[in-house]
N, C-alpha and C positions, 0 to 999 in steps of 0.2 A: 305257829308251827310251819314246817316246810312242806311243800308239795311239788310234784313234777307236773307241769302244765304244758299241753300241746297248744301253742298260741296260733299257729298256722301250719300248713303243710311244710314239713322239713324244719320247723322252728320249735324247739323244746327248751323250756327254761325252768329253773328251780325258783319258786316264788314263796313268799310268806303269805299264809292264809290264817284266818281266825280259827281257833279250836272249835269244832262243831259241838252243838248242844245235843246230847244223846237223849233218845226217847226210850221208853220202857222196852226191854228186850234187846237193845243195841249195845255194842261194845266198841271201844276204840283201842286199836292195837298200837303198841310202840315197837317199831321195827329196829333191829340192830344194824341190818344192812339189806340192800336190795340187789338182785342180780337180774339184769335184763337180757332176754334171749334175742337172737337175730330176728326172729319172727316179729318181735315188737317193732323193730326199726323198719321192717318192710311194711307193716300195717300203718304206722304213723305217717308215712310219706303221703298217704292218700286221705288222711283225715281232713 
């Protein structure tokens, strides 16, 4: 499955990751689209 990963400050990539194993009471959501707000970009610059 695909994931967005912050690799270093200012460096974001779409990567392939293994599908997680769910525990009791957990759910996995399938998203149709994602909308990122400007606050996200300000925050990830300092990660």
